[in-house]
Each structure stands twice: as structure tokens, then as C-alpha cells.
N, C-alpha and C positions, 0 to 999 in steps of 0.2 A: 350411418352411410350403410350402402348395399351390401357389407358384408356380413349381417347381419340375415340375410335373404338369400344370397345366393353365394359359391366358392367359398374353397378350404374353411372348414373352421378351426381346423388342429393343425396349429403350425409352434414352431420354433421359437415363437415371440418376435423373428426376422422379416415373417408375412410370407416366408416359403412352407411350404407343404411338412409336415413332420412327419420322416417316414418309420413306424412301429416294425421292431423287429420280428422277424419271423421267427416260432417258438411251437418246435411240432411234440407231442407228448409218445415217448415210446410207451405209457400205457395209458390207454384210450378208457375211461369210464362209459361202460354203455352193455344193462342189463346183468348176466354174471360175468360180463365179461373180463372182470380183473381178476377174473380166477378161473381156473383148472385144473382138473384133476378126480381122479375114481379113487377115494378111499387111500388118498395120500396125507397123511397127516404134515408132512412137511412141506410140502407147497403147500397149501390153506394157509398151514401159521404162518408163511412165508407172505402170500398175499395179503393176511390182513394186519401183518407189521406193517409195508410195504401201505397198505392202504392208510392204518395211523400216520405217519411219515405223512403222506399226503395231506391229511387234515390240519395240516399248518398254514399251505398257503398252496396249488398246484397251479402250474402258468398254463392257461386254458388257450389255445390257438389260436393263433390270429387272425380273422377273416379277410382281410382285406387292407395293401398299405399303400402307402400315395407315388405315385408314378411322379419321378424326376422331370420329366413334360409329358404333358397332354396326351393319351393317344387323340392321332388324328391323323384319318383316311388319305388326307393331301400331303405327311410328312415324305415320306418317299418321291413321290411323284413332284415338287416345288423344294425339297429338300430343303425343306424349314429350319430341320435343327441342323444344317451345315455351315460353316465357317462362310464360307461364302452367302448364303442361304439368305433370303426366299429369292430365289426363281424362277422363271418364266421354263415351261416345259416345252421341247423341240417339238413338241406337235402345234400348239399356239405357233413358237416363232415361224414354223411352215405355213401355218396361216398367215401370221404378219406378213411374209415375203408374197405368198400368194395373190394378196391384194395391195403390195406395195404398200405399206404402210411400218415395214420394220424401222427403215431410219427417221420415220414421222414420230414413233414410240418413244424408241430411244432418244431423242431431242426434246420430246415435252410429250407426256404423259395424256395431258390432260384433249392437248388436238387432235392427238391418236382415239379418244372414247368420243372425242364430236363426228370425226370422219365415221366413225365404226359406226355411229348411232344414224347418221344420212345416209349412208350406205344399205342399214336393212332395213329404216324408211322406205329409201326405192325397193332393195328388191330382198326380202325377210332370205339371211343367211345362214342354217342351223351353226356352221362351222364359225361364223363374224362372231356368233349372240355367246356362242360356249370363248371364243376366245377373250370378249368381253369383261366377259365374268370371270375371266382365270387373273387378267393383267388385271382388277381392282381388286383381286381378292389380293395378292401377291403384293399391290400398292399399299393395302391396307396393313399387311404384316409391317412392310418397310415404313410405314407412317406410326404404328405401335410402338414399334423397337425403338423408333426414335424420339417418341415421348408426344406425337400431335393424338390425342387421342380422339379429337372433333373431329379429325382427317379421316383418320384409322377407322373412324366409325361411317364416315360418309363414305367412305371408298366398300365397305365388306355391306355397304345399305347398295352401292351397284351392285357387287357379287350376287345380292339375293336376288333381287329383281329380275338380273339378268340370265340367273340360271331356272327364277321359276319360269320365265317368260320360254326357254329351252327345254324344258318337260313339256310344257302345257299349251304353249300359243298355237292356235289355229294357225296361224300364216303358216308355221315351218310344216306343217302335214307331207309334204312330199320332200325334201330334202333333211326332216329330220330321220337318223337308223337308228330302231330300238333295240341293232343287233350290235352295235359301234359300242366299244369298250367306252367311247364318250357319252355314253347315255349316260351309264355310271357315275362317270367323272363330273357328268354336269349335278348327279344328286349329293356325291360329295363336297361338292362345292353349295350347293345349298344347304346344308344339315352344318358345315364347318363357317360358312360366314355368319351364317343363325346363330351357331355357339360364341365367335364369338364377337355379332353384337350383342348377342343377352349378356357377354362377361364384361364387356364397356359397355353399355345401360344399366348394370347392377350396383357397378362404380360410385354412380352416379346421382341414383334414383332408388327407394323402395320399392317398388314393382311390387303389388300386392292384385290378386284375380278379382274383378270385376274395376280395378280404376283403369281414370284414361288419362295419357301423358303426354308431354308436347317435348322434342327432342331436337336443338336443332344444330345443323351442321353448316359450315362457309358457303354451300354449295346449295341445302331445302332445307325444308321442316318437315318432321313428322311429328304423326299424330298418331300411339299406338295404343290400342284397346285393348286391354287384358281382359279374358274373359276363360273360366272354371267349366270343361264339359264332365259329365259326369253327376257322380252322385254328393261328390265330394261340396264341399260348402270355399266361400271365396277366404276366409278366414280359419280353414282346415289347419294349413303348417306352418310352424315357427320362421323355417328357413332351408332354401334349398341346396344341393348339390350339385357338380356337375361327374357325371356317370364316368366320364374319360379320365381325371383326377387320377383314381382307383386304380388297382390293377388284384383281383380274388388271390387269395390263398390257399384256402383251406377245401371250399366247397370245390366238387369234382368237379363238373360241368359248368358250364358260362352258357345261362340260356338268351339267345339275345336274335330279333328278326332287323332285316335289312329293308329300308326302306326310306321315309323325309321323318324330319324330324331328329330334336336334341333330345338323347334321353335322360332323364332328371334325378333326383334320389330326393324325393319330399318329408321331411320330417316333422313326423306329427306332432299340432301343439297339443299341450294335455288339458282340457275344457277346465275350468272353473266353476263348471256349473252346480257338479254336486249329483251331475247324473249318474243312474245308476250302472247304466249300460261302461262305464268307463272301466271298470273294476275289470273288464274282462281283456283291455287292450294294455298291453304293455307300456311303461314311460319311454320315450323315446321311439317310439316304431316309426318306421321310414316305409312305404309307397314306390313301388313304383312309377315316374310320370315321364310323358313324353310330348315338349314344346314343339307347337309350330306357328309358324307367321306366312299372314296373304297378306299380300301389299296390294293396294291399287292404286292405279296412276294418276291422276290429277284429272278429270274429263276434258275433251275436247272441249276449246271457248274460255276454259279457265284460265283467270288473269295469272301473270308470271309471278312464277312464288309460290302459288299457290301449294299448301300442304300434302302430302303425300298418305295418304289413310293408311296402317297395316295394324289387322290382327293377330295378336298373342293369344295362343289358346296352349291350354294343357287339358289332354288326356291321360285316362286312365287307360294303363294298353293291358288289364285283365279284363274291361269293358269292350273296348275296342282297338281292333290290332290293324284296322283298315278307314280311312274317311274316302269324302267325297272330294276331291278337288275337280274345278272345270269341267264338269262333266265325266270324270273319269276316277274309279276307286281306285285308291293309292295306300299300300300298307304303310303302317308307321316304324320307325326304326325305334327300336323298342331295346329293353334289358332290366328283365328281370331279377336276375341273379345279385348284381351289384348294391342296390340298393337290399336284399335280404340281405348282404354281408357285414353291409353297414352296419343293419341293425343291431345283426350278432353280434360287432367287435362293438359299441356300445355300453360304455358302465353303468348305463340302467337297465341294460339286459344280463351283464354277468354278474351283478347283484343276485338276479332271482335266481340264475342259473348256475347253483354250487350242488353237482350231486355230492361230491363227496361230504358235506352238509348235511345231504339229505338221507346219505344210506345211515352215518356217526351222530347226529344230533335230528333224530324226527322233531323231536320237540321244539328245536330252535327253527326248524326249515317251515313246520305248519304255517305259519305265518304267510307263507309265499305259496301254499297249496289250492289251487283251482284251476277252471277253466280260461287260455287263453288264445285268442282270436290274434291274429297276425295281418286279417286286411277284416275291409266292413263287413259288420252280419250282411247278411243278402236271406230276403224273406224267401226267395225262389231256385237256391240251390242247397244241393243237401246238402247234408254235414257231414265230414269224416272228422273221426275223433281218435286219434293218435298216442299211444299210451306208453311212457318209456317202459324199460326194466328196473334192475335192482342195481344201486350205485349207478344212478344215470338218470337224465335230464331231458327236455322235449331237443335239446341242443342233438339229441343222437336221430333224429328226424328231418333233420334239416338237406341233405343230399339227399334223401325221396321223396320230401316235401318241394324240394327245387327240381328235379326232375320232374317228377308228374305233371307238375304247374304249368311248363313247358307245354303240354300238350290238348290244344285246342280242347277239343272234346273234352278234356277232361277238366281244367276251369271254367269252360262256360255253364259246368254242371254240377260244380261239388264246390263247398268251401271246406277247407282244413281248418281243422280246432287241434288243442294239443292241451294236453291235461301234464299239469307240475303235480306231484305228489313227495311227501319224505318217503322215500322207499325201504327206511329201515324199520320201517313198521310193520306188522305182518300184512299180509297182502288177502286176507279177510279186511280188516279194517280198512283199507285203501280201496276195498270192491264198495263197502260203505257210505264211504267222504263224497268216492266216485255218485253212487246212483243220487244220495244228497246233492251232489253239488248241480247234476244234471238237473233235476226234477230245479232246481234257483235258479239256474239260467233259463231257463225257459221259462218261466214264471216271470222273466224281468226282460227277455228277449219276444216273448210267444205268449201273452196270459191269456189270450183269446184263444188260443188254438189254434189258429186260422193259417198258419203258417204250413201246407202239407207235405214239403221235404223236409220238414224236420223227424215226422213221424217215416223217414226212412231212409235212419241213418245208418253208419256205418261204423266198425272199431276197429282200429288196427296194432296189434297191441307186442309187443316185443318181450320175450323173455315173461320175467315175471309181469309184466305191464299186461302178455295175454289172459292169464291168470286171473288177474283186476280183470277186465276185458269181458272176460267171458261168464265171469260172475253175472254180471248185468243181464242175463239172460236167459237165468234159471231159478225155478220156485224152490224153498227151501223146504218147504213144510215145519216137521220136527224136526228133521233129519239134524240140522245146528243145533239144534236144541238137546239132541240125545247124547250129543259129545263129552257137555259139559254137565249135565244133568243128569241122575235119574226117578226124577221127579216130571210124571206126563205132562205134558204141557201141549194143546194141538192149534191156537193159536200163540199169537206174539199178545197177546189181552191177558190170553190166560195164565203165561209164562210171567209179565208185571205181577200179577195178582198174587204169584207165589210167593215172591221175593218182597224181602224187609229192603228199606233206607229210601234214601233221597230218590223223589220223583223226576229228576232229571237225569242219575247215576241208574235207575233202572231201565227207562225208558235209549240212552244209549246202549247199553247192554244187549238189551234185546232187539234194537233195530241193527245188529250186526251177526244175530241168528236166525231172525226170521226175518223174511224180505220175501218181493215178487219181482217177476221182470220184468223190465224196464219194454214196454212194449213200442216206443220209439225207433228200437236197435233190432233194425234187422238182417242185419250180417257182419259177422264176426269174422276178422283176418289172424292167424296167430301166429306168430313168427320167432321161431327158437324158444317155445314156449314146452317149460317142463309140468306137463299134466296129472305127470304120476310123482312131483318133487325128483331133486337132484342130490347124485351120491355127492356132491359137492357142500351139503348140508351135513358133514359126518359131523363127531363126536367133537376132535379139537377144533374146527372152525366154530362152531356152535358157540364151543368153549370161550373161543377168541371173540366172539361175536358179543357174547353177554357181560364180557369184562369194557368193551370199546362202545356197543353203541349204545345211545342213552335211547331212552323208550320216553314217547310221550307222558309228561308227569301226568297229566288227564287221566289218560289211560289208565296206568299203574294203578293213581291215585284210586279211581270209579274202582275198579278188579279188585284191590285189595278192600274197599271199603264192604262192597258187596258178597264178598268173602268171607271176610271177618260178619258180616252180618245175619248172613244164612249157612251157616256150615253144613246142615244137612240138605241142602240144596244143589250143593254144587261136588262133582267128582273126581274133577277134575280143571284144578283153578289155576297150573301151571299157566293154563293158554290164555287167561284172563290177565294174569299179573307177570310174566317173566319173560312171554314165547314175542321172539324179532321176528324178522324180515330172514334172518338164515336158520331159524327154529321153521318157519313156517315153511320151510320149503323143504324138508326132510322128509325121503319117501315115506318112513314108518307116520308120519304125520296120519291123524285121523280122519283128514280135510277131506281129501285125495278121492279117498272111497265115496264119502257120502257123494261131492261131486259128480262125481262118475255116474253114480246113480240119480242124482235127483232129476225133476221134471225141468226141461226146455221151453221155453217158450216157442207156442204154434207159430209155423213159420219161419222161423230165423233160419240163416243159414251159416254154416262156417266152413272155411276155408282155413289150411296150412299151409306152412312152407320150414323145411324143416333142413338144419344144415347136418352133411355126412361129411366129413373127410374122406377121401379118396387115401391120400395118404398122410396119415397123422403124425406130426412128431411124438418124441420121447415121454416131451412135457405132457403132453394131450393122451397120450395113451394108445398105444396101436393095436388091442383086441377087445375094445367095446367100441359099438357101432354109435359113431353121432357127432357133436360139433365140437366136442374136446371140454364142454361143461355139461350137457342136457344131450340124454344117449336117445338114439332112436326109440327106443321101448317106448320111452316117457313121453316124447314130445308127438310120436303116430297118434291119432284118434279114426277111429271105426266110422262118426257121424259128421265127416265130413262132406264137400259135395266136387272138392279138389285134394292134392296135396302133391305137392313141387320138393324133390328134392335138390338141395345145391350143394356143392362141393365147397362150404365157408365153414370160417371159426363160428364161434357163437357172438365172439363182439362185433362183428360184422357181416353177417348173414343177410342181416335188414337193409344193407347200406351197398348189394351187391346189384350189378343191373339186373340178371335175372330177377331178385326179387321185385325190383322196382318193377320190370314190364310183366310181372304176374300180378301184382297189387291192378295196376293198371290194366289188364284182361281182364281181372276181378270189378274193378267199376266200372267196368263197359257193359259186361254182360247183366250184373242188377242194375244200369238203364235202358237195357235192351226189353229184361222182363219187364220193368215196371212199366215202360211203352207202350210194350204190348198186355199186358192188363188195361190200361187206359185205353188203348185202341177196341177192345174187348168189351169194354165197359159202354161206350162211345155206341159201338156194334148193336148192343144187345138193346141199348136204348131208341136207337133210331128202328128195331125192327120191333118192336112194342107199341113206338106208338104208331108205326104204319099196319100193325095190324088188328088196329083199334082198341088194343085191352088197357086197363088202366096205365098210363105210365107214371114210373117209380124214375125216381127226383133219383139222380147222378150227377154227382160234384166231381169238377174235373177242372182239376187247377194245376199241371206237369205245365 
């Protein structure tokens, strides 16, 4: 049955949508956000105790719930959910009276419909066509309510085709008024009759893009050809849901566009072909889709009863936000947010998004570590990689991602990726793993390194994630090696040669101490980042952290083995064996001075967003300038191209509208500079050629 393709998948066993209760967290993991305080032993202890309690199972927020009645733009106009409904609008009654059709409709709607068609053939009249569409929709609702699905399908077909004629027929050029609210009403009639048509079709047919179906009603026969538009495959999706069945609960904004079409949630099918790219797409991933149907009346001279041909098309609103109908460009009706919320609410995603586990048990959460994409990889768009902070996960970026993607100029040129990592381990270990993961991802998607946008990557890091991001752009030299050893080593090979032990152990350790910048990263945005550490990491919180945070077993064993086998090489084995995320963020950590003086990759630009509370509470501290967790003096950097101060706490500074708009500004600035460089390269190429000099090869791929 079609329930596997369309319609509510979540039910209470009686076929009705199951409403999931909305649970709000009073303590939201995000960066350092669960903790606050400057040298407050009690505050730090309380925070970690709460953290330990939460590890037994913290209720994540609900992102959407099922509606009791589906959202329908005609509900109020036609009284669809009223006791007496559905009812024809007063304006349509006026039209019926004006054309002396009121009594005819009340006696027999079929005769009324036939007379309206006859009058329209003689003199095309927008009001009459609109009235026919609305009347047919009302009759369709009545038929469906009475259980006459075939009759309802026929009526919805009449409403669909006549609303389409109202919007696009050349015969209505003088009587159709684009400024009349009725014009938008015709759009709503088209959209809602299409959705109701799809709902009925999907109860009887396994609709699969790329197939053709024949649907018979008492009055006519429809041939429906289904086509997938865009880069998706015809069998890309497991099933579809209707956006109108759900209501957003947690995400701050719902981004929609108004036009024609039915917004759908397309739940991706996990391929079984072992494609190496699949590990970058989470299971249960859902995309935004907009469905459109174009119907063509049988040509003149066709024999009676000849089938009406309809094309049902599925569009990707990220790729096309308008389509051409009857020589007109028409905006698609879209919803980018509800499909995202549907995925965030899925069990598959919740299994991966376990922020507390990532802090307290990095060893267990390491299996989920990696780069993730929530939309198909696009070789023509620039990657923006978002890196979360301590006791956090990619979930913390969803408001910013949802808002940024709503700007056409952003989604047309950028694709967004997310990094999930065990936040309880030292940040320099996470930075090493990110370098490795970025290299592996590039090999999978662009092994020949032909995709130019991959080399214009932007990193956005919140809190500790800002340190992980910034470390992708610095050259360690031998500075990090000197922190743990008095034995000089000018290169990784020399350091490896000095160590005794297993080859794999030696390579793993040295890779965290000797590294080169990733030349694909061209811009880094840090938000609420403790570039010089945080006073949160005091003696008390560090002691508690060592009690409760279970460091990765492999890292501990590697450090212990090398420390035992090389007693004269290492001067500080603590960083190798017992350091966790809290230790790594202590202001006295030797890592921060080294990061400050390390060489930066040429051409990389940095931007900073810092939270500074104007009226801090007693808990966050009134004497220190900062966001309640990270002081301004620690967050500020002199080498940034821009710095924005926002009145917001550490937990939510990256979720504020000001932060989102600033990131948008930076991304647009990035595009402007890249496009400007391309224009200069093209101009120099043309000038060189016109001057008769040697022509230098210039590759322009943007």
C-alpha cells in the first residue's frame, strides 16, 4: 500500500498521527555552556555533578509534532474543519448568483459544472473558472468525507485543472487580475487540490518517480507520468511525508516560500552497494522536495473518454526555487525547515547525536566521529564546515544552518558540513583527527582534486570547536614537540626516529605534534572561543573531570606505552596519558602560548565573534568582561579581519540572529573576494593575449 511511500509513518496504531510530547531542556549542552563561573569551586562541582546525572539519559528536545488536522490554506475560507463544513465561500456564492447558477448548483452540482464549462467556452471568465475550481474542491471534500474516494479524486482533478487554467490560460488575459486576492486563492486551490489528489493516489498506488500510472474515476481516466527533477535518482527515497502533517517545535525559524507546489519530506533510502561516500550521509536523512503536476487536456478531435495526461514532477528547492509554466516563471512553494526537523527528530540521528556521551565517554562515542553532510555533495559549491564545542554536537548548529540556508545567495554557492567528535578528549587530539578526516573525505569525493571550491573551504567553530578549527591552519614546526620533550627534533621523521616502540604508536603520537596547515581552508570563523583557555578549567573541575570522563582507551594505552619505553625522551607525560578536554582548556596549559606564536598558513583569514554580557547575572559573575564562561581577553585575537561583540551568553552566542547575520556577511565577503580574483585572472589572461605575449594557462572553474 502507498503508506510506505506517502503519508504519516508515525501513528498510534489506529492510523492516526501520534503526537510526540514536546520536552524542553533547561540545561542545553553547547560548548562550555553547561558550565559557568570564574574560579568558582562550588559552581564547577555542581555543573559536573549535573553532567554525571545526565549521562543516564538526557531527554533531547522534540523538533516537530504531528498536527491534529493537516495545515491547509483553505481551512478558514471554506470552513473545512467546522461542524457544517466544508462550505463554499461567499464570493463564489456571489458569482453563482451573478450568473444565475445558485439554484442549479444546489439542485445538482454536475449540471452546474456543465453549464459553467459551456459558458466559459463561449466567453472566458476568470470568476467562473475560479468558482468551478472552488466548487469542485468542496465537492471533493464532501465525497472524501463520505468515503467516496474515486469521486473525490475526480473532483480534485477538476479543481486542479481549472485552478491551473485560472492562473495560466491565455484566454483570461483581460479578466484575470493579479492584484486580486482571488489570484492567491487560485494558487491555494491548485496546491491543496494537488495535495489531496496525491494523498488519495498514494493510498492505492506505489508511486515511484520514473513510472507511469493510469487512474480511473467515474468521469474520466488519468495517465500520470512521474519524473524526478534535479540530481536525485528515481529510487533515491524510501518514502515521502507531507510537510502539512507536522508542526515545528524547536527550531527558531521556519523557512518557506510561497508559490505553487506541495512541499514534501523525502526520506532517503540507504543504498546497499557499499559506496564509500555513504558514510558521510547519516541514516534516515530527509530532504526537502516540492511536487508539481501539469495536466494536458485531450486534443481537439480526440475520441470521447480519451485519457487526460498529467506529469507529476519532484523538484529540489535547493536547486530550483522557480520553474517555467506556460512561458511564465513561477516560484515553487517550498519548506526547507520541516524536512530538517523531521530528520533531527528521527531515531537514527538521535543515536549519533549524544553530546553527553561525547564528553563523558569519548572512547564509546569515537565510533560516530566524522564529517557529515545533510545534503548531497556538490562539486560546484564551497564547503562550510561547522565544528561544535565541549559537551556538544552538530545539533548546536541547526538554527544557524537553517537560517543561513534560507538565503538564496548562500545556498546557491555554499554547502554545509558538520563535524562530530568526542568532545571529552583534548582539543589538539580532535584537531589531529579532523585533519585526517578532511584528507580522507577529499580522497573519496575528489581524489583527482579537480573540484576548485574544495580549496576555498570555510570553517566555523564554536567554543572549543574554534580551537579545533584554527589548528587546521597553523604550522606546528617543532613547537608542540618541545612541550613534551627536551630531545630536539626538527621534523616528524626525526621525532619518530628518536622514539622506541610500536610503529603505529609512534606515528599516532608524532602526528599530533608535527603538522602542516590544510591549504584547502581559506577562512576560519571562531565564536566564543577560549584562545587563551578558560577559568572554568580550574583545579576543582579538572579533578572532577578526571573522575568522570573516560578518555579513549587507545590514546591512553598509546601514551602509557611510549612513556614507559622512552623515559628519557619525555619531560611531561601528563599530556600524553591523563589530559582530557577540561585539562586542555586550562589557561596555564602550555599549548596556548605555542598556538599564539605558531606560523599561520599564508592567505588564511580569521574572523571572531565574542559574547560579552552587558548585564551578567550573579552566577556568571559581574566583575569579568565576557560571556559567563570565556573572558573577552581570552576570546579576543589581534590577527582577525573582523571582530563582532554580541550581548549573549556562551551557550547561545552562536544561535543569535546577530551571529547568523555576521556569518552570512563573512560568507558573502568570501564570495566577493573569490569572484574578484577570478575577474582579475580573466582580465590578465585577455590582456596578455591581446599584447601578443606568451599566453599563460588560466583555469577558471567557478
